[in-house]
C-alpha positions as CSV (number, residue, x, y, z in Angstrom):
1,M,68.5,-2.7,81.0
2,I,68.7,-6.0,78.6
3,E,64.8,-5.9,79.4
4,N,64.4,-2.6,77.5
5,K,66.9,-3.6,74.7
6,S,64.2,-6.8,74.2
7,I,61.1,-4.3,74.1
8,K,62.9,-1.9,71.9
9,L,64.0,-4.6,69.3
10,I,60.1,-6.1,68.7
11,R,59.0,-2.4,69.1
12,S,60.8,-1.8,65.9
13,K,60.3,-5.3,64.2
14,L,56.4,-4.5,64.7
15,I,57.1,-1.1,62.9
16,S,58.8,-2.5,60.2
17,F,55.8,-5.1,59.8
18,F,53.2,-2.1,59.2
19,L,55.2,-0.3,57.3
20,G,55.5,-3.5,54.7
21,L,51.8,-4.0,54.7
22,I,51.6,-0.3,53.9
23,L,53.9,-0.7,51.2
24,V,52.1,-3.9,49.6
25,F,48.7,-2.2,50.3
26,N,49.8,1.0,47.9
27,A,50.8,-0.8,44.8
28,I,48.6,-3.6,44.8
29,L,45.8,-0.2,45.3
30,P,46.2,0.9,41.9
31,L,45.6,-2.3,40.3
32,T,42.3,-2.9,42.2
33,S,41.1,0.4,41.4
34,V,41.9,-0.6,37.7
35,F,39.9,-4.0,37.7
36,A,37.3,-2.2,39.7
37,E,36.8,0.6,36.7
38,D,34.0,-0.3,33.6
39,V,36.1,-1.6,30.9
40,S,34.4,0.4,27.7
41,P,33.6,-2.1,24.3
42,P,36.3,-2.5,21.5
43,T,35.6,0.1,18.6
44,A,34.3,-1.8,15.1
45,P,36.6,-0.7,12.7
46,V,34.0,1.1,9.9
47,T,35.3,-0.1,6.3
48,S,32.2,1.6,4.2
49,W,29.3,3.8,4.8
50,Q,26.5,6.3,3.2
51,L,23.6,7.7,4.8
52,L,20.0,7.3,3.7
53,D,16.3,9.8,3.8
54,L,13.4,8.4,4.2
55,E,13.1,7.5,0.5
56,N,16.3,4.7,0.9
57,Q,18.2,7.6,-1.3
58,A,21.4,7.9,-1.0
59,V,22.8,11.6,0.4
60,S,24.7,13.3,-2.1
61,E,25.8,16.7,-3.3
62,E,22.1,16.8,-5.3
63,N,20.6,15.3,-2.3
64,P,22.3,17.3,0.2
65,V,20.8,16.9,4.0
66,E,18.3,19.1,5.6
67,V,18.1,20.1,9.2
68,E,14.9,18.8,9.8
69,G,15.5,15.6,8.2
70,A,16.1,12.3,9.7
71,Y,18.8,9.8,8.2
72,A,19.8,6.5,8.3
73,L,22.9,5.0,8.8
74,R,24.2,1.7,7.0
75,A,27.9,0.8,7.4
76,E,30.2,-2.0,7.3
77,V,32.1,-2.8,9.9
78,H,35.0,-5.7,10.5
79,L,34.5,-7.1,14.1
80,Q,37.6,-8.7,15.1
81,A,38.4,-11.0,18.0
82,L,41.5,-10.7,20.9
83,K,44.6,-12.0,19.4
84,G,44.8,-15.7,19.8
85,L,40.8,-15.4,21.0
86,K,37.7,-16.5,18.9
87,L,34.3,-14.0,18.5
88,R,31.5,-15.5,21.2
89,A,28.1,-14.9,21.5
90,G,27.6,-11.9,24.2
91,D,30.8,-9.5,22.9
92,V,29.7,-6.1,22.6
93,Y,31.4,-3.4,20.1
94,Q,30.6,0.2,19.6
95,L,30.8,2.6,16.9
96,A,30.4,6.3,17.3
97,L,27.4,8.6,15.5
98,P,28.8,10.4,13.0
99,E,31.0,14.0,13.4
100,N,30.9,17.1,11.7
101,S,34.5,18.2,11.0
102,E,33.5,21.8,12.3
103,I,30.2,22.8,13.4
104,G,27.1,21.0,14.1
105,A,26.5,17.6,16.0
106,W,24.7,14.5,15.2
107,S,22.3,13.1,17.9
108,A,20.0,9.8,17.7
109,E,18.1,7.0,19.6
110,Q,16.6,3.7,18.5
111,I,15.8,1.5,21.9
112,A,14.3,-1.4,19.9
113,P,17.3,-4.1,18.6
114,K,18.4,-4.1,14.9
115,D,20.0,-6.9,13.5
116,V,23.5,-7.1,12.4
117,V,24.0,-9.6,9.7
118,N,27.0,-10.7,8.1
119,K,28.2,-10.4,4.0
120,L,25.4,-13.9,3.2
121,G,22.4,-11.8,4.4
122,E,22.5,-14.2,8.1
123,V,22.2,-12.5,11.8
124,I,24.9,-12.4,13.7
125,G,24.1,-10.4,16.1
126,S,21.8,-7.2,17.4
127,F,22.3,-3.0,17.8
128,V,21.3,-0.2,19.5
129,I,21.6,3.4,19.4
130,Q,21.5,4.9,23.2
131,D,24.3,7.6,24.8
132,Q,25.4,8.8,21.1
133,G,26.8,5.6,20.4
134,I,25.9,2.6,18.3
135,L,26.6,-0.8,20.6
136,L,26.7,-4.0,18.9
137,T,25.8,-7.3,20.8
138,L,26.9,-10.5,18.2
139,N,25.0,-13.7,19.0
140,E,25.6,-17.6,18.6
141,A,25.9,-17.4,14.9
142,A,29.3,-15.1,15.2
143,T,30.5,-17.8,17.8
144,D,34.4,-19.3,17.3
145,F,34.8,-16.6,14.1
146,D,38.3,-15.4,14.3
147,Q,36.9,-12.1,12.1
148,I,33.5,-10.8,11.1
149,D,33.1,-8.4,8.2
150,A,29.2,-7.4,8.9
151,V,26.5,-5.1,8.4
152,I,24.0,-2.3,9.5
153,Q,21.1,0.4,8.7
154,T,19.7,2.2,11.5
155,D,15.7,3.2,11.0
156,A,15.8,7.0,10.0
157,V,16.4,8.3,12.9
158,L,19.4,10.3,12.8
159,T,19.5,14.3,12.8
160,T,22.1,17.7,12.6
161,D,21.4,20.9,14.0
162,V,23.3,22.0,11.0
163,D,21.2,24.8,9.4
164,K,23.7,26.1,6.5
165,A,24.6,25.6,2.7
166,V,27.9,24.2,3.8
167,I,29.9,21.3,2.3
168,Q,31.8,19.4,5.3
169,E,33.4,16.4,6.3
170,V,32.0,13.7,8.1
171,Q,33.8,11.3,9.9
172,V,32.1,7.3,11.2
173,G,34.8,5.4,12.7
174,D,38.2,6.2,10.7
175,S,36.0,6.6,7.7
176,V,35.7,9.8,6.3
177,Q,33.6,11.9,3.9
178,N,32.4,15.2,2.1
179,I,29.2,15.6,2.6
180,A,26.7,18.2,1.3
181,F,24.4,20.4,3.8
182,V,21.4,22.6,3.0
183,G,19.3,24.9,5.4
184,L,16.4,26.0,5.7
185,Q,16.9,30.1,6.0
186,P,15.4,31.1,2.7
187,D,17.9,34.3,2.2
188,L,21.1,32.4,3.2
189,D,23.8,32.6,0.5
190,L,26.6,29.7,0.2
191,A,29.5,32.6,-0.9
192,S,28.5,33.8,3.0
193,T,28.1,30.8,5.3
194,L,31.8,29.6,4.1
195,N,35.1,31.7,5.1
196,E,37.7,32.2,2.6
197,E,39.9,28.9,3.9
198,E,36.7,27.1,3.5
199,I,36.5,28.1,-0.2
200,D,39.5,27.6,-0.9
201,K,38.8,23.8,0.1
202,T,35.8,23.6,-1.3
203,P,35.4,23.0,-5.5
204,A,33.8,25.6,-7.3
205,Q,31.4,23.1,-8.5
206,S,30.7,21.8,-5.8
207,I,29.6,25.2,-4.2
208,E,27.6,25.9,-7.4
209,N,25.4,22.2,-7.3
210,V,24.7,23.2,-3.4
211,T,23.4,26.5,-4.5
212,K,21.8,25.7,-6.5
213,T,20.1,22.7,-4.1
214,R,19.7,25.3,-2.0
215,Q,18.0,27.7,-4.7
216,V,15.1,24.6,-5.5
217,R,14.7,24.0,-1.3
218,A,14.1,27.2,0.4
219,L,11.0,26.0,1.1
220,P,10.9,22.2,1.0
221,S,8.7,20.3,-0.6
222,E,8.0,18.0,1.7
223,R,6.6,19.0,5.3
224,S,6.3,16.2,8.1
225,V,3.5,17.2,10.3
226,A,2.0,15.7,13.8
227,T,-1.3,18.1,14.3
228,L,-3.9,19.6,12.5
229,A,-2.5,23.3,12.7
230,E,0.8,21.5,11.0
231,F,-1.4,20.3,8.7
232,D,-3.4,23.1,7.5
233,Q,0.0,25.4,7.1
234,A,1.3,22.3,4.9
235,L,-1.7,22.7,3.0
236,A,-1.5,25.9,2.7
237,D,1.7,26.6,0.7
238,E,1.5,25.9,-2.4
239,N,5.5,24.9,-2.5
240,V,5.0,21.5,-0.7
241,T,4.3,18.6,-2.6
242,K,4.0,15.9,0.0
243,I,2.6,16.1,3.5
244,I,4.1,13.0,5.6
245,L,1.7,12.3,8.5
246,T,3.8,11.8,11.5
247,A,1.0,10.9,14.0
248,D,-2.9,9.9,13.6
249,I,-4.7,13.4,12.7
250,T,-8.4,14.2,13.0
251,L,-10.0,17.5,10.1
252,D,-11.8,19.5,11.4
253,A,-13.5,20.4,8.1
254,T,-12.9,19.3,3.8
255,K,-10.1,20.0,3.2
256,E,-9.6,21.1,-0.5
257,I,-6.9,20.2,-2.9
258,A,-6.9,23.5,-5.0
259,T,-6.6,23.6,-9.5
260,G,-3.7,22.4,-10.3
261,R,-2.1,21.2,-7.1
262,T,-0.2,18.3,-7.3
263,L,-0.2,16.6,-3.4
264,T,1.2,13.7,-1.7
265,I,-0.4,12.3,1.3
266,T,1.4,9.5,3.0
267,S,2.3,8.2,6.5
268,D,6.0,8.1,8.3
269,G,7.9,4.9,8.4
270,N,5.7,4.0,11.8
271,G,2.0,4.2,9.7
272,P,0.0,3.6,8.1
273,H,-1.7,6.3,9.9
274,Q,-5.7,6.7,10.7
275,V,-7.4,10.4,9.4
276,T,-10.8,11.3,10.1
277,I,-12.9,14.1,10.6
278,T,-15.4,15.2,13.1
279,P,-18.2,16.9,11.0
280,S,-20.4,14.6,8.5
281,A,-18.6,15.4,5.3
282,R,-15.5,14.5,2.7
283,H,-11.9,14.1,4.2
284,F,-10.5,15.6,1.0
285,K,-11.7,17.3,-2.4
286,L,-10.1,17.8,-5.8
287,L,-11.2,21.1,-7.1
288,Q,-11.2,20.3,-11.0
289,G,-7.2,19.9,-12.3
290,A,-6.1,19.0,-8.8
291,N,-4.0,16.0,-8.4
292,L,-4.1,14.2,-4.9
293,T,-2.1,10.7,-3.9
294,L,-3.0,8.9,-0.4
295,E,-0.5,6.4,0.6
296,N,-0.2,4.4,3.4
297,L,-3.2,5.6,4.9
298,V,-6.6,4.4,7.1
299,I,-9.8,7.2,6.1
300,E,-12.1,6.1,8.7
301,G,-15.2,7.7,8.5
302,Q,-16.7,6.3,11.9
303,N,-19.9,5.4,10.0
304,K,-20.8,8.7,8.5
305,P,-19.3,10.5,5.3
306,G,-15.7,10.5,4.5
307,G,-13.6,9.5,1.4
308,V,-13.3,11.5,-1.2
309,R,-14.9,13.7,-3.9
310,V,-13.5,14.2,-7.5
311,D,-14.3,17.0,-9.4
312,S,-13.0,16.8,-13.3
313,S,-13.3,18.9,-17.1
314,S,-12.0,18.2,-20.1
315,A,-10.4,22.0,-19.6
316,E,-9.3,20.9,-16.1
317,R,-8.8,16.9,-15.4
318,S,-8.1,15.6,-12.1
319,S,-6.2,12.5,-10.9
320,L,-6.2,10.5,-7.9
321,T,-4.1,7.6,-6.8
322,I,-4.7,5.7,-3.9
323,T,-1.7,2.9,-2.9
324,N,-1.7,0.8,0.4
325,T,-4.6,2.7,1.9
326,T,-7.5,1.6,3.5
327,F,-10.7,3.0,3.1
328,Q,-13.2,2.0,6.2
329,N,-16.9,2.5,7.4
330,C,-17.5,5.5,5.4
331,K,-21.4,6.0,4.7
332,S,-22.8,8.4,2.7
333,A,-25.7,7.6,2.3
334,Q,-26.4,9.8,5.0
335,A,-30.7,12.0,5.0
336,N,-29.6,15.5,4.7
337,T,-26.0,15.2,3.7
338,G,-26.4,16.0,0.4
339,V,-23.4,12.7,-0.1
340,N,-25.5,9.8,-1.9
341,F,-22.6,9.0,-4.5
342,G,-19.9,7.1,-3.7
343,G,-19.6,6.0,0.0
344,A,-15.7,6.6,0.5
345,I,-14.5,7.5,-3.5
346,D,-16.9,10.0,-6.0
347,I,-15.8,10.7,-9.2
348,Y,-17.7,13.1,-11.4
349,D,-16.0,14.6,-15.1
350,S,-18.4,17.3,-16.8
351,T,-16.9,16.1,-19.6
352,V,-18.9,14.2,-22.5
353,G,-16.9,11.7,-23.9
354,P,-13.8,9.8,-23.2
355,I,-10.9,12.2,-23.6
356,G,-10.7,14.7,-21.3
357,Y,-11.9,12.2,-18.3
358,A,-10.7,11.8,-14.7
359,T,-8.8,9.5,-14.1
360,V,-8.3,7.2,-11.0
361,L,-5.5,3.9,-10.6
362,I,-5.6,2.2,-6.9
363,K,-2.9,0.1,-6.3
364,G,-1.4,-1.9,-4.4
365,T,-2.3,-3.4,-0.9
366,S,-5.1,-0.8,-0.7
367,A,-8.9,-2.1,1.4
368,F,-12.3,-0.5,1.1
369,L,-14.2,-1.9,3.7
370,N,-17.9,-1.5,5.4
371,N,-18.2,1.1,3.2
372,Q,-21.9,2.6,1.9
373,A,-24.1,4.7,-0.4
374,Y,-26.9,5.1,-2.1
375,Y,-25.3,4.3,-5.8
376,G,-21.7,2.8,-5.7
377,G,-21.4,2.0,-1.5
378,A,-17.3,1.8,-1.8
379,I,-17.1,4.3,-5.7
380,A,-19.2,5.9,-7.7
381,A,-17.2,7.5,-10.7
382,R,-19.5,9.1,-13.8
383,N,-17.1,10.0,-16.3
384,A,-14.1,8.3,-15.6
385,W,-10.8,6.0,-16.6
386,I,-10.3,3.7,-13.7
387,T,-7.6,1.5,-13.0
388,I,-8.0,-1.3,-10.3
389,E,-4.6,-3.2,-9.7
390,G,-2.3,-5.5,-7.1
391,E,-4.3,-6.9,-4.3
392,T,-6.6,-4.4,-3.8
393,N,-9.5,-6.2,-1.4
394,F,-13.3,-4.8,-1.3
395,S,-14.8,-5.7,1.2
396,G,-18.3,-5.8,3.4
397,N,-19.6,-3.0,0.6
398,M,-23.2,-2.3,-0.2
399,V,-25.5,0.3,-1.1
400,V,-28.6,1.1,1.0
401,G,-31.7,3.4,1.4
402,D,-32.7,4.7,-2.1
403,G,-30.1,3.5,-4.0
404,W,-30.1,0.9,-6.7
405,G,-26.7,0.4,-8.0
406,G,-23.4,-1.0,-7.0
407,S,-23.1,-1.7,-4.2
408,T,-19.3,-1.7,-4.5
409,L,-18.5,0.0,-7.9
410,F,-20.7,2.1,-10.0
411,F,-19.3,3.0,-13.0
412,Q,-21.7,5.1,-15.3
413,N,-19.4,6.1,-19.1
414,V,-16.6,4.9,-17.5
415,E,-13.5,3.2,-19.1
416,S,-11.8,0.6,-16.1
417,E,-9.6,-2.2,-16.0
418,I,-9.8,-4.6,-12.9
419,K,-6.8,-6.8,-12.7
420,D,-4.0,-8.7,-10.9
421,K,-5.0,-9.7,-7.2
422,V,-8.1,-7.8,-6.9
423,T,-10.6,-9.0,-4.6
424,F,-14.5,-8.7,-4.3
425,T,-15.4,-11.0,-1.1
426,G,-19.1,-10.3,1.0
427,N,-20.4,-6.9,-0.9
428,G,-23.4,-6.3,-1.8
429,T,-27.3,-6.6,0.0
430,T,-30.2,-8.3,-1.5
431,G,-33.0,-6.0,-3.3
432,K,-29.7,-3.9,-5.1
433,E,-28.2,-4.8,-8.4
434,G,-24.6,-5.2,-8.6
435,G,-23.1,-6.8,-5.3
436,A,-18.9,-6.4,-6.3
437,L,-19.6,-4.0,-9.6
438,M,-22.6,-1.8,-11.6
439,L,-22.3,-1.2,-15.5
440,Y,-24.7,1.6,-16.3
441,G,-24.4,3.1,-19.7
442,G,-21.8,3.7,-22.0
443,G,-17.8,2.4,-20.9
444,N,-15.7,-0.9,-21.3
445,A,-14.8,-2.8,-18.5
446,V,-11.6,-5.5,-18.6
447,I,-10.9,-7.7,-16.1
448,S,-7.9,-9.8,-16.1
449,G,-5.0,-11.5,-13.8
450,N,-6.4,-13.4,-10.8
451,V,-9.6,-11.5,-9.9
452,T,-12.0,-13.2,-7.4
453,F,-15.5,-12.5,-6.9
454,E,-16.9,-14.4,-3.9
455,S,-19.6,-14.2,-1.5
456,N,-20.9,-11.5,-3.0
457,K,-25.1,-10.7,-3.3
458,A,-28.0,-8.4,-5.0
459,S,-31.5,-8.4,-6.7
460,N,-29.3,-8.8,-10.4
461,G,-26.0,-9.7,-10.9
462,G,-24.8,-11.1,-7.5
463,A,-20.7,-10.3,-8.8
464,I,-21.6,-7.7,-11.8
465,M,-24.4,-6.1,-13.1
466,S,-24.9,-4.5,-16.6
467,R,-27.1,-2.5,-17.8
468,G,-28.4,0.5,-20.1
469,G,-25.1,0.3,-22.4
470,N,-25.1,-0.3,-25.9
471,T,-23.7,-3.0,-28.3
472,T,-20.6,-1.2,-28.7
473,S,-19.9,-0.9,-24.8
474,A,-18.1,-4.5,-24.2
475,L,-17.4,-6.4,-20.8
476,E,-14.3,-8.6,-21.4
477,I,-13.2,-11.0,-18.7
478,N,-10.0,-12.7,-19.3
479,G,-7.6,-14.5,-16.7
480,D,-7.4,-16.7,-14.1
481,I,-10.9,-15.4,-13.2
482,K,-13.0,-16.9,-10.2
483,F,-16.9,-16.7,-9.4
484,K,-17.6,-18.1,-6.1
485,N,-21.1,-18.7,-4.1
486,N,-22.4,-15.4,-5.2
487,S,-26.5,-15.5,-5.3
488,A,-28.8,-13.3,-7.1
489,S,-32.3,-12.7,-5.6
490,A,-33.4,-12.5,-8.9
491,Q,-31.5,-13.0,-11.7
492,G,-27.7,-13.6,-12.5
493,G,-26.1,-15.0,-10.1
494,A,-22.7,-14.1,-10.9
495,I,-23.4,-12.0,-13.9
496,H,-26.4,-10.2,-15.1
497,T,-26.5,-8.3,-18.8
498,Q,-28.1,-6.5,-21.0
499,A,-27.2,-4.2,-24.0
500,R,-23.8,-4.6,-23.4
501,T,-21.1,-7.4,-25.4
502,V,-19.9,-9.7,-22.9
503,N,-16.6,-11.9,-23.7
504,I,-15.5,-14.8,-21.0
505,A,-12.4,-16.5,-21.9
506,T,-12.0,-15.9,-25.3
507,D,-8.2,-14.6,-25.6
508,G,-7.2,-18.5,-25.8
509,T,-5.6,-18.8,-22.6
510,S,-7.3,-18.0,-20.2
511,N,-9.2,-20.0,-16.7
512,V,-12.7,-18.7,-15.5
513,E,-14.1,-20.7,-13.3
514,F,-17.7,-20.5,-12.0
515,L,-18.9,-22.3,-9.4
516,N,-21.7,-22.5,-7.1
517,N,-23.8,-19.1,-8.0
518,T,-27.2,-19.3,-7.5
519,S,-30.0,-17.0,-8.8
520,S,-34.0,-17.4,-7.1
521,Q,-34.6,-16.9,-10.5
522,Y,-33.0,-17.2,-13.9
523,G,-29.2,-18.0,-14.9
524,G,-28.0,-19.6,-11.7
525,A,-24.6,-18.1,-12.6
526,V,-24.6,-16.0,-16.2
527,E,-28.1,-14.3,-17.2
528,A,-27.5,-12.2,-20.7
529,T,-30.9,-10.9,-21.7
530,D,-30.5,-8.6,-26.0
531,V,-26.1,-9.0,-25.8
532,T,-23.9,-11.1,-27.2
533,L,-22.6,-13.9,-25.4
534,E,-19.1,-15.5,-26.6
535,I,-17.9,-17.9,-23.7
536,G,-14.8,-19.5,-24.8
537,A,-12.5,-22.2,-24.4
538,G,-11.0,-22.7,-20.4
539,T,-14.1,-22.0,-18.9
540,I,-16.0,-24.1,-16.3
541,F,-19.3,-24.0,-15.2
542,D,-19.7,-25.9,-12.1
543,G,-22.2,-26.6,-8.8
544,N,-24.2,-23.5,-10.4
545,K,-28.0,-23.2,-9.4
546,A,-31.4,-22.0,-10.9
547,L,-33.8,-21.9,-7.7
548,Y,-37.1,-22.0,-7.4
549,S,-39.6,-23.2,-10.8
550,N,-36.8,-21.2,-13.1
551,S,-34.6,-21.3,-15.9
552,G,-30.6,-22.4,-17.0
553,G,-28.6,-23.7,-14.2
554,A,-25.0,-22.3,-15.3
555,V,-26.6,-19.5,-18.0
556,H,-29.7,-18.6,-18.9
557,V,-30.0,-16.1,-22.5
558,Y,-32.8,-14.6,-23.7
559,S,-34.3,-12.0,-26.4
560,T,-37.4,-9.8,-26.2
561,G,-36.9,-9.5,-29.9
562,A,-33.6,-7.9,-30.6
563,T,-31.1,-10.1,-32.1
564,V,-28.7,-11.6,-29.8
565,K,-25.4,-13.9,-30.6
566,F,-24.6,-16.4,-28.0
567,N,-21.7,-18.4,-28.5
568,V,-19.8,-21.6,-26.8
569,T,-16.9,-22.2,-28.1
570,G,-14.6,-24.9,-27.0
571,T,-10.9,-25.8,-29.0
572,A,-10.2,-29.3,-29.5
573,T,-7.9,-29.9,-26.9
574,R,-9.4,-26.6,-24.5
575,H,-13.4,-27.1,-23.6
576,V,-15.7,-25.0,-22.5
577,I,-16.9,-27.5,-19.1
578,F,-20.4,-27.6,-18.2
579,R,-21.2,-30.2,-14.9
580,N,-23.0,-30.6,-12.4
581,N,-25.2,-27.4,-12.8
582,S,-28.8,-27.8,-12.0
583,A,-32.5,-25.9,-12.7
584,A,-35.8,-26.1,-10.6
585,S,-37.2,-26.0,-14.1
586,C,-35.5,-25.9,-17.7
587,G,-31.9,-26.0,-18.8
588,G,-29.7,-27.5,-16.1
589,A,-27.0,-26.0,-17.5
590,L,-28.4,-23.5,-20.8
591,C,-30.8,-22.4,-21.5
592,I,-31.8,-20.7,-24.4
593,H,-35.1,-18.7,-25.4
594,G,-37.3,-16.1,-27.3
595,G,-36.7,-14.1,-30.1
596,N,-34.0,-15.0,-32.2
597,A,-31.9,-16.4,-29.5
598,A,-31.7,-20.5,-30.7
599,S,-31.4,-19.2,-34.1
600,T,-28.3,-17.3,-33.4
601,S,-26.5,-20.1,-30.9
602,V,-23.5,-21.8,-32.1
603,I,-21.9,-24.5,-29.2
604,K,-18.9,-26.4,-29.8
605,Y,-16.4,-28.4,-28.2
606,A,-18.6,-28.0,-24.4
607,D,-19.0,-30.5,-21.9
608,I,-22.4,-31.1,-21.0
609,V,-22.1,-33.4,-17.5
610,N,-24.1,-34.6,-14.7
611,N,-26.2,-31.4,-15.3
612,Y,-30.2,-31.6,-14.0
613,S,-33.2,-30.0,-14.3
614,R,-37.0,-30.7,-13.3
615,N,-38.5,-30.0,-16.1
616,F,-37.3,-30.1,-19.8
617,G,-33.1,-30.1,-21.1
618,G,-31.1,-31.7,-18.2
619,G,-27.9,-30.4,-20.2
620,I,-30.0,-28.1,-22.7
621,D,-33.2,-26.2,-23.2
622,I,-33.7,-24.4,-26.6
623,D,-37.2,-22.9,-27.2
């Protein structure tokens, strides 16, 4: 009996022990489950926010949210460390996407990290958008702060499915705003989209504003396209004023811009997108009275005809604007194509006289690369107003075939201005005239700013050729202009001018340099025949050469019998400088001969130093 009692006692204690273990395990299990779960990052409080459209304009009643639009979110957030702790690199915070109060939803995805910055603009982390939320991760710059006010701005990736005209509360974090939406259905009326309660809550003026906006935008003025079919649909819709390419596109024929149409074709934020064309034809043609802007594109010719044709008249005046766009490999000098003028752009205005001319503006970081034509390898213009500005670059353009002029620009009866930081580099070919620019007939040309002509070549006028003009037409060159390493196989290594007044650095403040230009015949830098040529203070001719038994290492002035006027006029404080120039025959710096050229020439305040000629006039030869 004693033994049985002992066994029972041991059994009872063992049972109590195991029951205790079970109780302890059951008490610990919820805690281990809690620690095993993923803990969501803390939410970053939002102090202010706004939605921005593709033009970086804030959404408002006048600029409502469209269902097919994409928007960026700009938000100011407050990042706070846990009590008693500091912020650390690697800390993660979250922020929900915008939330509509009653209808529709927002969605977005942004895989590539973007910067999180503080109020001083310093990068303190990065963020991505995934799983309908924004995740912010701090870096070392945020270390050891208790709190930081930060700013984020997403790409324009937020979209909404709200497709009606309505004013609705939208919430980001704890911050709420009333946002105007506009649908794409043309027959929607705002009043029909709001119930009585909503109408009571919506200010009458707001309803009126949205209704007006809705009526204007019934057919949207901007269209995003990714395919040729979508492009053609947008082009056919006369209500569309802007076509936004979201991908490269290949055209199946020349696309005409109708008379009276004003249209912009541009790329989205992932541009520039490339536009090619299958047949040997222009990409675009402006009918008389059309207006086209090409922006942030690459117009690719694929070594065959391409680019833009502009037709204009005094009755129907056309305009073309090129912004941050590249034209490349457009080669219009092709047999049996009927496209011989202007490899990239051809402008023709039937107007007689400058009133009513077509207008062309080229700006930004536009470029014209490796284009060809019989006349105007890059651009040919007959009767037009043309401005080229910004940092536009012309390189590798040339005239081929039977053409003879304007390897880059061929301007006939054109009023033109070339300014800012425009560059002409490596254009032209021997045997043709005007490696960078040919001025033919009437019209004035103004070159100013910081324009550079370098390593261009031609038979006459390595950089600029002026032919067939008149004494009322002028070429004005003022500013910090450089003509460097240009060459002519005949005359005028940099400039050759006939029958057109040329004024170089005549404004008193310019610095025009002619450096290391060469000609095989006359005028290593400048050849002037039967013209008025004025060279002012601040002009430098250095290292220019007239080769092969010819004259005028820097400048050659010649009269066939007509009255010419040649003035080299420095000032007491700013001289005209001729140095290190050479001629194989006469006039190492200057050669003046023929007709009455010598008797009408004036040279004062000029430094003529270290120039050389093999025969007469190491500095100046006057005949």
